[in-house]
MARLO-406061 format. One record per residue: residue number from 1; residue in three letters; x, z, y of N, C-alpha, C in turn. Coordinates in steps of 0.2 Angstrom, whole numbers, always signed. Atoms other than C-alpha are relative to their C-alpha. Layout:
<recs>
 num residu  n_px  n_pz  n_py ca_px ca_pz ca_py  c_px  c_pz  c_py
 NUM    ALA     X     Z     Y     X     Z     Y     X     Z     Y
...
</recs>
This chain:
<recs>
 num residu  n_px  n_pz  n_py ca_px ca_pz ca_py  c_px  c_pz  c_py
   1    MET    +3    -4    +6  -114  -603  +416    +4    +6    -2
   2    LYS    -4    -5    +3  -108  -586  +410    +1    -1    -7
   3    HIS    -2    +2    +7   -99  -588  +394    +0    +7    -4
   4    LEU    +0    -6    +4  -100  -575  +379    +7    +3    +0
   5    ASP    -6    -4    +0   -87  -562  +379    +3    +0    -7
   6    VAL    -3    -1    +7   -75  -560  +364    -1    +7    -2
   7    ASN    +0    -7    +3   -75  -545  +353    -7    +3    +1
   8    ARG    +7    -2    +0   -94  -544  +353    -4    -3    -5
   9    ILE    +5    +2    +5  -109  -546  +341    -6    -2    +4
  10    TYR    +6    +1    -4  -124  -555  +349    -6    -2    -5
  11    CYS    +6    +1    +4  -142  -556  +343    -3    -6    +3
  12    GLY    +3    +6    -2  -150  -573  +344    +1    -5    -4
  13    ASP    +0    +6    +4  -152  -590  +337    +7    -4    +2
  14    ALA    -7    +3    -1  -135  -598  +334    -1    -7    +4
  15    ARG    +1    +7    -4  -142  -615  +341    +0    +1    +8
  16    THR    +0    -2    -7  -144  -606  +358    +6    +3    +2
  17    LEU    -6    -3    -2  -129  -595  +359    +6    -4    -1
  18    LEU    -7    +4    +1  -116  -607  +353    +1    -4    +6
  19    GLN    +0    +4    -6  -120  -617  +369    +3    +5    +6
  20    GLN    -3    -5    -5  -114  -601  +379    +7    +2    -1
  21    ILE    -7    -2    +1   -97  -600  +371    +5    -5    +4
  22    ARG    -5    +4    -4   -82  -606  +382    +2    -6    -4
  23    PRO    -2    +6    +3   -78  -624  +378    +8    +0    -2
  24    ASN    -7    +0    +2   -62  -627  +368    +4    +6    -1
  25    SER    -3    -6    +0   -59  -609  +365    +0    +3    -7
  26    VAL    +0    -3    +7   -62  -606  +346    +5    -3    -4
  27    ALA    -6    +3    +4   -47  -608  +335    -3    -2    -7
  28    LEU    +2    +1    +6   -57  -606  +319    -8    +3    +0
  29    SER    +7    -3    +1   -76  -604  +315    -1    +1    -8
  30    VAL    +1    -2    +7   -80  -596  +298    -6    +3    -1
  31    TRP    +6    -3    +1   -97  -594  +292    -3    -2    -7
  32    SER    +4    +2    +6  -109  -594  +277    -7    +0    +2
  33    PRO    +7    +0    -2  -126  -600  +281    -5    +2    -5
  34    PRO    +5    +0    +5  -143  -598  +272    +1    -5    -5
  35    TYR    -1    +5    +5  -141  -607  +255    -6    -3    -2
  36    HIS    +7    +3    +3  -160  -612  +253    -1    +2    -7
  37    VAL    +2    -2    +7  -162  -602  +237    -5    +6    +0
  38    GLY    +5    -4    +0  -176  -591  +242    +1    +8    +2
  39    LYS    -1    -6    -3  -168  -576  +250    -5    +2    +5
  40    ASP    +5    -3    -4  -179  -564  +260    +0    -3    +7
  41    TYR    +0    +2    -7  -172  -570  +277    +0    -7    +1
  42    GLU    +0    +7    -1  -174  -588  +273    -7    -3    -3
  43    LYS    +6    +2    +3  -191  -589  +264    -4    -4    +4
  44    ALA    +4    +3    -5  -200  -595  +279    +2    -7    +2
  45    MET    -3    +6    -2  -189  -610  +281    -1    -6    -5
  46    THR    +1    +6    +5  -193  -627  +273    +7    -3    -1
  47    TYR    -7    +3    +1  -179  -638  +266    +2    -5    +6
  48    ASP    -1    +4    -6  -181  -650  +281    +3    +4    +6
  49    GLU    -2    -5    -5  -179  -635  +293    +7    +2    -1
  50    TRP    -7    -3    +1  -164  -629  +284    +5    -5    +1
  51    THR    -5    +6    -1  -155  -646  +284    +1    -1    +8
  52    ALA    +0    +1    -7  -160  -647  +303    +5    +5    +3
  53    LEU    -4    -5    -2  -152  -630  +306    +7    -1    -1
  54    LEU    -7    +1    +2  -136  -634  +297    +3    -6    +5
  55    SER    -3    +6    -4  -134  -651  +307    +1    +2    +7
  56    ALA    +0    -2    -7  -138  -643  +324    +6    +5    +1
  57    VAL    -5    -4    -1  -126  -629  +321    +7    -3    +0
  58    ILE    -6    +3    +1  -112  -640  +315    +2    -5    +6
  59    SER    -1    +4    -6  -114  -652  +330    +2    +3    +6
  60    LEU    -1    -4    -5  -113  -638  +342    +8    +2    +0
  61    HIS    -7    -3    +1   -95  -634  +336    +5    -5    +3
  62    PHE    -5    +5    -3   -87  -650  +343    +3    +3    +7
  63    ASP    -2    -2    -7   -87  -643  +361    +4    +7    +0
  64    ILE    -3    -7    -1   -82  -625  +357    +7    +1    -4
  65    LEU    -6    -1    +3   -68  -628  +345    +6    -3    +4
  66    GLU    -6    +2    -3   -50  -630  +351    +2    -7    -3
  67    PRO    -2    +6    +3   -43  -647  +349    +5    +1    -6
  68    GLY    -5    -2    +5   -34  -646  +332    -3    +6    -4
  69    GLY    +3    -6    +3   -46  -631  +327    -4    -2    -6
  70    PHE    +4    +1    +7   -56  -629  +311    -6    +4    +0
  71    LEU    +6    -2    +2   -73  -626  +305    +0    +1    -7
  72    ALA    +0    -2    +7   -74  -617  +288    -7    +2    -2
  73    ILE    +7    -1    +2   -91  -617  +279    +0    +2    -7
  74    ASN    +1    -3    +7   -94  -606  +263    -7    -1    -2
  75    ILE    +7    +2    +2  -109  -613  +254    +1    -2    -8
  76    ALA    +1    +2    +7  -115  -617  +236    -5    -5    -1
  77    ASP    +6    +5    +2  -125  -631  +228    -6    +4    -2
  78    ILE    +6    -3    +2  -143  -628  +225    -1    -2    -7
  79    LEU    +0    +1    +8  -144  -626  +206    -7    -1    -2
  80    CYS    +7    +0    +3  -163  -625  +205    -4    -3    +6
  81    PHE    +3    +3    -5  -169  -638  +218    -6    -3    -2
  82    LYS    +7    +2    +3  -188  -642  +216    +0    -8    +3
  83    ASP    +0    +7    -2  -190  -661  +216    -6    -3    -4
  84    VAL    +7    +2    +3  -208  -668  +214    +1    -7    -3
  85    SER    -1    +7    +3  -201  -685  +209    +2    +0    -7
  86    LEU    -2    +0    +7  -194  -679  +193    -6    +0    -5
  87    PRO    +5    +0    +5  -204  -682  +177    -1    +7    -3
  88    LYS    +1    -6    +3  -212  -667  +169    +1    +0    -7
  89    ILE    -2    +1    +7  -203  -667  +153    +3    +7    -3
  90    MET    -2    -6    +3  -201  -652  +141    +6    +0    -4
  91    ALA    -6    +0    +4  -184  -648  +134    -1    +3    -7
  92    GLU    +1    -2    +7  -183  -646  +115    +5    +6    -1
  93    ASN    -5    -5    +1  -175  -629  +115    -2    +4    -7
  94    VAL    +1    -2    +7  -175  -626   +96    +3    +7    -1
  95    SER    -3    -6    +1  -164  -611   +97    -5    +6    +2
  96    ARG    +4    -5    -2  -178  -601  +106    -7    -1    -3
  97    ARG    +7    +2    +2  -193  -609   +97    -2    +6    -6
  98    LYS    +2    -5    +4  -203  -596   +88    -4    -3    -6
  99    ILE    +3    +4    +5  -213  -609   +78    +4    -6    -2
 100    SER    -5    +5    +2  -203  -621   +68    -3    -7    -1
 101    ILE    +3    +6    +0  -215  -635   +69    +3    -5    +5
 102    THR    -3    +5    -4  -208  -651   +76    -5    -6    +2
 103    LYS    +4    +5    -2  -215  -666   +85    -2    -5    -5
 104    GLU    +1    +4    +6  -212  -677   +70    -5    +2    -5
 105    GLN    +5    -2    +5  -222  -666   +59    -7    +0    +2
 106    VAL    +7    +0    -3  -237  -665   +71    -2    -7    -1
 107    LEU    +2    +7    +0  -237  -684   +72    -1    -3    -7
 108    GLU    +1    +2    +7  -236  -686   +53    -6    +3    -2
 109    THR    +6    -3    +2  -250  -674   +50    -6    -4    +4
 110    TRP    +6    +3    -4  -261  -683   +64    -1    -7    -3
 111    ALA    +1    +7    +3  -257  -700   +55    -4    +0    -6
 112    GLU    +4    -1    +6  -264  -693   +39    -7    +2    +2
 113    HIS    +7    -2    -2  -280  -687   +49    -1    -3    +7
 114    PRO    +0    +3    -7  -282  -700   +63    -6    +2    +4
 115    GLY    +5    -2    -3  -299  -694   +67    -1    +7    +2
 116    TYR    +0    -7    -1  -295  -676   +69    +1    +2    +7
 117    SER    -2    -3    -6  -295  -666   +85    +6    +4    +0
 118    ARG    -6    -4    -1  -281  -656   +92    -1    +7    -3
 119    LYS    +2    -7    +3  -290  -640   +86    +1    -1    -7
 120    GLN    +0    +1    +7  -292  -647   +69    +7    -1    -3
 121    ILE    -7    +1    +3  -273  -652   +67    +3    +7    +1
 122    ALA    -3    -6    -1  -268  -635   +74    -2    +5    -6
 123    GLU    +2    -4    +5  -279  -627   +60    +4    -2    -7
 124    ILE    -3    +3    +5  -271  -638   +47    +8    +3    +0
 125    MET    -7    -2    -1  -253  -633   +53    +1    +7    +1
 126    GLY    +0    -7    -1  -257  -615   +56    +4    +2    +6
 127    CYS    -3    -2    -6  -252  -614   +74    -6    -1    +6
 128    SER    +5    +1    -5  -261  -615   +91    -1    -7    +3
 129    GLU    +1    +7    -3  -268  -630  +100    +5    -1    +6
 130    GLN    -6    +1    -5  -255  -626  +114    +6    -3    -3
 131    THR    -6    +2    +3  -241  -628  +102    -1    -8    -2
 132    ILE    +1    +7    +2  -248  -645   +96    +1    -4    +7
 133    ASP    +0    +4    -6  -250  -651  +114    +7    +0    +3
 134    ARG    -7    +0    -2  -232  -645  +118    +4    -5    -3
 135    ARG    -5    +4    +4  -224  -654  +104    -2    -7    +1
 136    VAL    +2    +7    -1  -234  -670  +107    +1    -3    +7
 137    ASN    +0    +2    -7  -235  -671  +126    +6    +3    +4
 138    GLY    -6    -3    -3  -220  -660  +131    -2    +2    +7
 139    ASN    +3    -1    -6  -231  -653  +145    +2    +8    +2
 140    ASN    -2    -7    -2  -223  -635  +146    +7    -1    +3
 141    ILE    -6    +2    -3  -210  -640  +158    +3    +6    +3
 142    ARG    -4    -6    -3  -196  -629  +166    -3    +1    +7
 143    GLY    +3    -1    -7  -204  -620  +181    -8    +1    -1
 144    GLY    +7    -1    +0  -222  -620  +174    -3    -7    -1
 145    LYS    +4    +6    +1  -235  -633  +169    -1    -4    +6
 146    TYR    +2    +3    -6  -240  -637  +187    +5    +0    +5
 147    SER    -6    +0    -5  -223  -634  +196    +4    -6    +0
 148    ALA    -5    +6    +0  -211  -647  +201    +6    +2    -4
 149    GLN    -6    -1    +4  -196  -649  +190    +6    +1    +5
 150    THR    -6    -2    -4  -179  -643  +196    +6    -4    -2
 151    ARG    -7    +3    +2  -162  -651  +197    +5    +3    +5
 152    VAL    -6    -2    -4  -145  -648  +205    +0    -4    +6
 153    LYS    +0    +4    -6  -144  -653  +223    +7    +2    +3
 154    LEU    -7    -1    -3  -126  -656  +230    -1    +1    +8
 155    VAL    +1    -1    -8  -124  -649  +248    +6    -2    +4
 156    GLY    -6    +2    -3  -107  -654  +252    -1    -7    +4
 157    ASN    +1    +6    -4  -112  -672  +257    -5    +1    +6
 158    LEU    +4    -1    -6  -125  -665  +269    +4    +3    +6
 159    LEU    -4    -3    -5  -112  -655  +278    +5    -5    +3
 160    GLU    -4    +5    -2  -100  -669  +278    -3    -5    +5
 161    LYS    +3    +5    -4  -112  -681  +286    -2    +3    +7
 162    ALA    +1    -3    -6  -117  -669  +299    +6    +1    +4
 163    ALA    -6    -1    -3   -99  -665  +303    +3    -7    +3
 164    TYR    -3    +7    -2   -94  -684  +304    -4    -2    +6
 165    ASP    +4    +3    -5  -109  -688  +315    +2    +4    +7
 166    SER    -2    -4    -6  -102  -674  +327    +8    -1    +1
 167    SER    -7    +1    -1   -84  -681  +326    +5    +5    -2
 168    LEU    -4    -5    +3   -78  -667  +315    +2    -3    -7
 169    TYR    -2    +4    +6   -68  -673  +299    +2    +5    -5
 170    LEU    -1    -5    +6   -67  -665  +282    +8    +0    -1
 171    TYR    -7    -1    +0   -49  -658  +282    +2    +2    -7
 172    ASP    -2    -3    +7   -49  -649  +265    -6    +3    -3
 173    ARG    +6    -4    +3   -60  -640  +253    +4    +5    -5
 174    ARG    -2    -5    +5   -57  -624  +242    -6    +2    -4
 175    ILE    +5    -2    +5   -66  -618  +227    +1    +8    -1
 176    TRP    +0    -7    +1   -70  -599  +227    -3    +2    -7
 177    VAL    +3    -2    +7   -72  -593  +209    -1    +7    +0
 178    LYS    +2    -7    -1   -82  -577  +209    +1    +3    -7
 179    ASP    -1    -3    +7   -79  -564  +195    -7    +1    -3
 180    PRO    +7    -1    +3   -94  -561  +183    -3    +7    +2
 181    ALA    +2    -6    -3  -103  -548  +193    -7    +2    -2
 182    TRP    +7    -1    +3  -120  -549  +183    +1    +7    -4
 183    GLU    +1    -7    +4  -126  -533  +174    +4    -1    -7
 184    ASN    -3    +0    +6  -114  -529  +160    +4    -7    -2
 185    SER    -4    +6    +1  -105  -546  +163    -3    -5    -5
 186    ARG    +3    +4    +5  -118  -554  +151    -2    -7    +4
 187    TRP    +1    +6    -3  -117  -572  +158    -3    -4    -5
 188    HIS    +3    +4    +5  -129  -583  +149    -5    -5    +4
 189    THR    +5    +5    -2  -141  -598  +151    -4    -2    -6
 190    ILE    +4    +2    +6  -155  -604  +140    +0    -8    +0
 191    SER    +0    +8    +1  -151  -623  +143    +8    -2    +0
 192    TYR    -7    +2    +0  -135  -633  +144    +3    +0    +7
 193    ARG    -3    -1    -6  -133  -629  +162    +5    +5    +1
 194    ALA    -5    -5    -1  -118  -619  +168    -3    +5    +4
 195    VAL    +2    -6    -4  -120  -602  +175    +3    -1    +7
 196    ASP    -2    +0    -7  -117  -599  +194    +6    +4    +1
 197    GLU    -6    -4    -1   -99  -593  +196    +5    -3    +5
 198    PHE    -5    +2    -5   -91  -603  +210    -4    -2    +6
 199    GLU    +2    +3    -6   -94  -608  +228    +5    -4    +3
 200    TYR    -5    +4    -3   -86  -620  +240    +2    +3    +7
 201    VAL    -1    -1    -8   -77  -618  +257    +2    -7    +2
 202    TYR    -2    +7    -3   -77  -635  +266    +3    +2    +7
 203    ILE    -3    -2    -6   -65  -635  +280    +1    -7    +4
 204    PHE    +1    +6    -5   -68  -648  +295    +5    +1    +6
 205    TRP    -6    +0    -5   -55  -652  +308    -3    -4    +7
 206    LYS    +1    +3    -7   -58  -656  +327    +7    -4    +2
 207    PRO    -6    +4    -2   -46  -670  +332    +4    +3    +5
 208    GLY    -4    -3    -5   -31  -663  +341    +6    +2    -4
 209    ILE    -7    -2    +3   -13  -657  +338    -1    +7    -4
 210    THR    +0    -6    +4   -13  -644  +324    +7    +3    -1
 211    THR    -6    -3    +1    +1  -632  +323    +1    +2    -7
 212    VAL    -1    -1    +7    +8  -631  +305    +6    +5    +0
 213    ASP    -5    -6    +0   +18  -614  +303    +0    +3    -7
 214    ARG    +0    -3    +6   +23  -610  +286    +2    +8    +0
 215    ALA    -2    -7    +0   +29  -593  +292    -7    +5    +1
 216    ARG    +6    -4    +0   +10  -587  +293    -1    +4    -6
 217    LEU    +1    -3    +6   +11  -583  +275    +7    +1    -3
 218    ASN    -6    -1    +3   +25  -575  +265    +0    -5    -7
 219    LYS    -1    +5    +5   +32  -585  +250    -5    +1    -6
 220    GLU    +4    -1    +6   +22  -576  +237    -8    -2    +1
 221    ASP    +7    +2    -1    +5  -579  +246    +0    -8    +0
 222    TRP    +1    +8    +0    +9  -598  +248    +0    -2    -7
 223    ILE    +0    +2    +7   +12  -599  +229    -6    +2    -3
 224    ASN    +6    -3    +4    -3  -588  +224    -6    -3    +3
 225    TRP    +6    +2    -3   -16  -595  +236    +0    -5    +6
 226    GLY    +0    +3    -6   -10  -603  +252    +0    -8    -1
 227    SER    +1    +8    +1    -8  -621  +244    -4    -1    -6
 228    ARG    +4    +1    +6   -20  -618  +229    -7    -2    +2
 229    ALA    +7    +2    -2   -37  -627  +229    -5    +5    -3
 230    VAL    +5    -4    +3   -45  -614  +218    +2    +8    +2
 231    TRP    -1    -7    -1   -46  -596  +224    -5    +5    -4
 232    SER    +4    -5    +4   -51  -582  +212    +0    +7    +4
 233    ILE    +1    -6    -4   -58  -568  +222    -6    +4    -2
 234    ALA    +6    -4    +3   -69  -553  +216    -6    +0    +5
 235    SER    +6    -1    -4   -87  -553  +222    -1    +7    +3
 236    VAL    +2    -6    -3   -94  -540  +233    -5    +4    -6
 237    ARG    +4    -4    +6  -101  -526  +220    -6    +3    +3
 238    SER    +6    -3    -3  -114  -519  +232    -2    -4    +6
 239    ASN    +3    +3    -5  -126  -528  +242    -6    +4    +3
 240    ASP    +6    -4    -2  -137  -514  +247    -2    +0    +7
 241    ASP    +2    +0    -7  -136  -516  +266    -1    -8    +2
 242    HIS    +1    +8    -1  -136  -536  +265    +1    -3    -6
 243    GLU    +1    +3    +7  -141  -547  +251    +5    -6    -1
 244    ALA    -4    +6    +1  -128  -561  +254    +7    +1    +3
 245    LYS    -7    -1    -2  -111  -553  +257    +5    -5    -3
 246    PHE    -5    +3    +3   -95  -562  +254    +6    +5    +1
 247    PRO    -6    -5    -1   -78  -552  +251    +4    -2    +6
 248    ILE    -4    +0    -6   -67  -549  +266    +6    -4    -1
 249    GLU    -6    +4    +1   -53  -558  +257    -1    -7    +1
 250    LEU    +1    +7    -1   -61  -575  +259    +1    -2    +7
 251    PRO    -1    +1    -7   -62  -575  +278    +7    +2    +2
 252    ARG    -7    -2    -2   -45  -566  +279    +5    -5    -2
 253    ARG    -5    +6    +2   -36  -580  +270    -1    -6    +5
 254    LEU    +1    +6    -5   -44  -593  +281    +3    +2    +7
 255    ILE    -3    -2    -7   -39  -583  +297    +7    +0    -1
 256    GLN    -8    +0    +0   -21  -581  +291    +2    -7    +0
 257    LEU    -2    +7    +0   -20  -600  +287    +0    -3    +6
 258    PHE    +2    +4    -5   -28  -607  +302    +0    +2    +7
 259    THR    +0    -3    -7   -25  -595  +317    +6    +3    +1
 260    GLU    -5    -5    -3   -12  -586  +327    -3    +6    +2
 261    SER    +2    -6    -3   -12  -569  +334    -4    -1    +6
 262    ASP    +4    +1    -6   -25  -567  +348    -4    -6    +0
 263    ASP    +5    +6    +0   -34  -583  +343    -7    +3    -1
 264    THR    +7    -2    +1   -53  -582  +343    -3    -3    -6
 265    VAL    +3    +2    +6   -63  -583  +327    -7    +1    +1
 266    LEU    +8    +0    -1   -82  -586  +327    -3    +0    -7
 267    ASP    +4    +0    +6   -95  -582  +314    -7    +0    +3
 268    CYS    +6    +0    -3  -112  -588  +319    -6    +2    -4
 269    PHE    +5    -3    +5  -121  -581  +304    +4    +6    -3
 270    ILE    -4    -6    +1  -112  -564  +305    -2    +4    -6
 271    GLY    +3    -5    +6  -123  -554  +293    +3    +7    +1
 272    SER    -3    -7    +1  -114  -538  +288    +6    +1    +4
 273    GLY    -6    -1    -5   -99  -542  +300    +7    -1    -4
 274    THR    -6    +0    +4   -86  -546  +286    +5    -5    +4
 275    THR    -5    +5    -3   -78  -561  +296    +3    +4    +6
 276    ALA    -3    -4    -6   -76  -550  +312    +5    +5    -2
 277    ALA    -5    -5    +2   -68  -536  +302    +6    -3    -2
 278    ALA    -6    +3    +2   -56  -548  +294    +4    -2    +6
 279    ALA    -3    +2    -6   -52  -555  +312    +4    +6    +3
 280    ILE    -3    -6    -3   -49  -537  +318    +6    +2    -4
 281    ILE    -6    -2    +4   -37  -533  +303    +6    -5    +2
 282    GLU    -6    +5    -1   -27  -549  +307    +2    -1    +7
 283    GLY    -2    +1    -6   -26  -546  +325    -3    -6    +4
 284    ARG    +3    +5    -3   -38  -559  +331    -6    +2    +4
 285    ASN    +6    -2    -3   -52  -559  +343    -6    -3    -4
 286    TYR    +6    +2    +4   -70  -562  +336    -6    -1    +5
 287    ILE    +7    +1    -2   -87  -568  +341    -5    +0    -6
 288    GLY    +5    +0    +5  -102  -564  +330    -7    -1    +3
 289    ILE    +7    +1    -1  -120  -570  +330    -4    +1    -6
 290    ASP    +5    +0    +5  -135  -566  +320    -7    +1    +3
 291    LYS    +7    +0    -3  -154  -568  +323    -3    +7    -1
 292    GLU    +3    -6    +2  -158  -551  +315    +3    +6    +4
 293    GLU    -3    -6    -4  -155  -535  +326    +3    +5    -5
 294    LYS    -2    -4    +5  -153  -525  +310    +7    -2    -2
 295    TYR    -7    +2    +2  -138  -535  +305    +5    +0    +6
 296    VAL    -4    -1    -6  -131  -535  +323    +3    +7    +0
 297    GLN    -2    -7    +1  -131  -516  +321    +5    +1    -5
 298    LEU    -4    -1    +6  -123  -517  +304    +7    -3    +1
 299    ALA    -6    +3    -2  -110  -529  +310    +4    +4    +5
 300    ASN    -4    -4    -4  -105  -518  +324    +3    +6    -3
 301    GLN    -3    -6    +4  -103  -503  +312    +6    -2    -4
 302    THR    -6    +3    +4   -92  -514  +301    +6    -1    +4
 303    CYS    -6    +1    -5   -81  -519  +316    +3    +7    +2
 304    GLN    -2    -7    -2   -80  -500  +321    +5    +2    -5
 305    ASN    -4    -2    +5   -74  -496  +304    +7    -3    -1
 306    ALA    -6    +4    +1   -62  -510  +303    +5    +2    +5
 307    PHE    -4    -2    -5   -55  -506  +320    +4    +7    -1
 308    CYS    -2    -7    +1   -53  -488  +316    +5    +1    -5
 309    ASN    -5    +0    +5   -44  -491  +300    +6    -3    +2
 310    LYS    -6    +4    -2   -32  -503  +308    +4    +4    +5
 311    ILE    -4    -4    -5   -27  -492  +323    +2    +7    -3
 312    THR    -3    -7    +3   -26  -476  +312    +6    -1    -3
 313    ILE    -6    +2    +3   -13  -485  +302    +6    -1    +5
 314    GLU    -5    +1    -5    -4  -491  +317    +2    +6    +4
 315    SER    -2    -6    -3    -5  -475  +326    +4    +5    -4
 316    LYS    -4    -5    +4    +2  -465  +312    +7    -3    -1
 317    ARG    -6    +3    +0   +16  -477  +311    +4    +2    +7
 318    ASN    -3    -2    -7   +19  -474  +330    +2    +8    +0
 319    ILE    -1    -7    +0   +18  -455  +327    +6    +1    -4
 320    GLN    -6    -1    +4   +31  -456  +313    +6    -2    +3
 321    ALA    -6    +2    -4   +43  -466  +324    +1    +5    +5
 322    SER    -2    -4    -6   +41  -454  +338    +3    +7    -3
 323    PHE    -3    -6    +3   +45  -439  +326    +7    -1    -1
 324    GLN    -7    +2    +1   +61  -448  +321    +4    +0    +6
 325    GLN    -4    +0    -6   +66  -450  +339    -1    +6    +4
 326    ASN    +1    -6    -5   +60  -434  +347    -3    +6    -4
 327    SER    +2    -6    +4   +59  -416  +340    -4    +5    +4
 328    ASN    +4    -4    -4   +50  -409  +355    -7    +0    -1
 329    VAL    +7    +0    +3   +33  -403  +349    -5    -1    +6
 330    ASP    +4    +1    -6   +25  -403  +367    +0    -7    +1
 331    GLU    +0    +7    -2   +31  -420  +370    -4    -5    -5
 332    LEU    +4    +3    +5   +24  -426  +353    -7    +0    +1
 333    GLU    +7    -1    -1    +7  -419  +357    -2    -4    +6
 334    LYS    +2    +4    -5    +7  -428  +373    -1    -7    -2
 335    ILE    +0    +6    +3   +11  -444  +364    -6    -1    -4
 336    ARG    +6    +1    +4    -3  -441  +352    -6    -1    +4
 337    ALA    +6    +0    -4   -16  -438  +365    +0    -7    +4
 338    GLN    -1    +6    -3   -10  -454  +374    -3    -6    -4
 339    LEU    +2    +5    +5   -12  -464  +358    -7    +0    -1
 340    HIS    +7    +0    +1   -29  -458  +355    -4    -3    +6
 341    GLU    +3    +2    -5   -35  -462  +372    +0    -8    +1
 342    SER    -1    +7    -1   -28  -480  +372    -3    -4    -6
 343    TYR    +3    +3    +6   -34  -484  +354    -8    +0    +0
 344    THR    +7    +0    +1   -52  -478  +356    -4    -3    +6
 345    LYS    +3    +3    -6   -56  -485  +374    -3    -7    -2
 346    ASP    +3    +7    +1   -59  -503  +367    -4    +0    -7
 347    LEU    +4    +0    +6   -69  -498  +351    -6    -5    +1
 348    PRO    +6    +4    +0   -83  -511  +348    -6    +4    -1
 349    GLY    +6    -3    +1  -101  -505  +349    +0    +6    +4
 350    GLU    +1    -6    -4  -106  -488  +356    +4    +6    -3
 351    GLY    -4    -6    +2   -94  -473  +355    +6    -1    -4
 352    SER    -6    +0    +5   -79  -469  +344    -1    +4    -6
 353    ILE    +0    -4    +6   -78  -464  +327    +7    +2    -3
 354    LEU    -7    -2    +2   -59  -461  +327    +1    +7    +3
 355    SER    -1    -7    -2   -56  -443  +328    +7    +1    +2
 356    TYR    -7    -2    -3   -41  -435  +337    +4    +2    -6
 357    ALA    -3    -3    +6   -37  -427  +320    +3    -6    -4
 358    ASP    -2    +6    +4   -35  -445  +312    +8    -2    +2
 359    LEU    -7    +2    -3   -19  -447  +323    +5    +5    -2
</recs>
């Protein structure tokens, strides 16, 4: 079977394409799957289909990861998980109540008039029948009268079980604290529930010898985040081309921690191409997969931009070094042309967006 080439973005189902990756070749897989929270690209997927997708993708990683390699999954708990088994009970949110009538007052009035209907009790108390029904029966539940109640659904245990069943073991976990990116930073909730401001990174390990090299990070990075369980990283401010981006700093840190130069990094839910861009910046190979052609095109553009930014910086350094060593103008122009040719021939996607003038 022909294996997938590195430094390419592929369009297709991860469950199919992962089987075409060379065995024991991926040093690190970094991805953020659908969260099952109603995004456009996941609306057609049921909860059972979603969990089956996660389990299948995780299980396929055992063969493709290097022994001692890592799988890092960025995901969040489902904060509004519909559960039909929950009782439909209305919260007494007195801070938002427009009518000050309490359940106790309604029951007291009804005790004084035991034969009265709900409509008659409402007339006595100067409110609507719906208010009487809400106070007595608590039937105006969160999500609507006829909708299932919602609760928090923990996701980490689903990933751990799928990984354990595939002989991958939970090595570590990090918490990504997102900055308040809501409009005007007005974070609020109408209940006692906390607002959504963090996600997880679960890191699974394939049994094998893992090289631990403290030289991968400088002293400052080890202190600030390398050995810290909580990472504070600013959220992506604009999701105009993809509705679920994560910041490039997230995969970049994981790549710096768990890989060496020229290792292969995989993202099987590549989306806008952020993981591949981080791999390019850090001098690693990448493989990206997405089922949507529009996101494959977007990821290729992201890779081109990252590649050009990287080589522009490197080539300018080479030009500066050449100027210091050679004052012959003709010779410098020759070096400049050679650099442009060598840097642009391997650009991902179609064509080059690195101009000669950039050098």
